[in-house]
N, C-alpha and C positions, 0 to 999 in steps of 0.2 A: 174222737172217732165216731161216736154216736151221732153227733151233729152233722158230720160229714156224710154219713150214710143217709140220714133223714133228709139232708139238704139235696143230695143227689137224686133221691126218688121224687122229691118235690119239684125239682127242676124238670125232670122227665115228664111228670104229670102236667106241669104247666105248659111245656112245649107242645105236648099232644093236644091239650085243650085249645091252644092258640091255633094249631093246624086245623083242628076240627071246627074252629070258630065258635066254640062253646065256652070260652073263657069269659067270665063276667067283666064287662067294661065299667070301671068306676070313674066318674067325672072328677077331674082335679080342679081345685079352687084356682081361678085365674086372677083374682084380685082380692083386696081386703086386707087380711092379716098376714099376708106373705112377708117374710123377713129375710133379708140377706145376712149371711154371717159377716162380721166385721173382719177386715184384713188384719192379720197377725203381724206384729212387730216385736222386736226383742223386749221392749218395755212391757208388752202385754204378757210375756212369758215368764216374768219374774215371780217366784213363789212368795206369796204373802203368808207369813207364819202366824198371823193373827186370825186365821180362819180355822174351821173345824178340820180335824185330821182326815176324815173321810173325803171331804171336799178337796183337800190338798192332794191326796192320793189320786183322786179322779182327774184332777188338773194335770198331774204328771202323766198319767196314762193317756189322757186325751191329746197331749202334745208330743207323744213319742210315736214314731221316730223323728218327725219333723213338725215344727221347728224346735222342739225340746224345751222343757221347763228348766229354769236355772235359778241359782241363788248364790249369794255371797256367804261364805263360811269363813270366819276369821279373816276377812279382807280379800279372799281369793274367790274367783268365779268358778262355779262348777255346774255342769249340766247334770240334772238328776233324771235318770232313765227308768229306774224301778224303785218302788217304795211300798211298804206295808204299814198298816195302822196298828199301833200298840196302845190299847185303851188304858186309862187310869193314870196315876201319878199326878204330880203337881209341878208348878214352875211357871215362869213367864214365857209367853209365846216367843219363839226364836232361840230359846236356851238350847245349847248343844250338850248332849250326853254321849260319851264314848269311852271305851276302854283302850282306844288306839291300837286295837288288834283285830277284834272280831265284829264289832257293831258300831254304828253311828246313827244316832237318832236326834231329831229336833222337835222341840215342844211346840204343839199347836194349842188352840184354846181348850180342847177337850181330851187331849191324849198326846201320844207321841207319833211322829212319822219316822219309821225306821227306814233309812236309806239302804237299799240293797245293791244298786248299781249306779255308778256315777262316772263322769268324765271330766277330769281336770282340764283347764284351758290349755290347748295345744298338745294334749296327750290322747291316748286311746281310751276307750271305755273299759271299765273294770269293776269287779265286785268289791265290796268294802274290805274284806280280808286281804285281797291282792293289793288294794290301794295302800293299806297300812304297812304292807311289807316293804314298800319303797318310798313312802311319803308320810309326812306328819301334817296335821291340820294347823 
């Protein structure tokens, strides 16, 4: 709510400055180090568990809502829509830890990635407790 309020006042100030022709014009770089983002394919969106937990979480966030990060868990494909980082612990990257009721986490190189929301192939998106009410990994 605070950002929305500040953003609204900033937009109004900017529009008024443009109308009054007092908005500073900043030249944009036309050549040199300009880079285009690569096109995303399904292969680019697969989660690599041998990375840092924070990087994996940001990868998931950056690909949501489209095209969506995905992974194979015990041989089945899942879209991962939300996750958090749980520091500490040990284990091999890609190791799955779950109680099959309330939590599901996968080991990264420096911690765990706790999956909060996922979508099994061909099904609707759901949070982890809802997933375990009707499914098993």
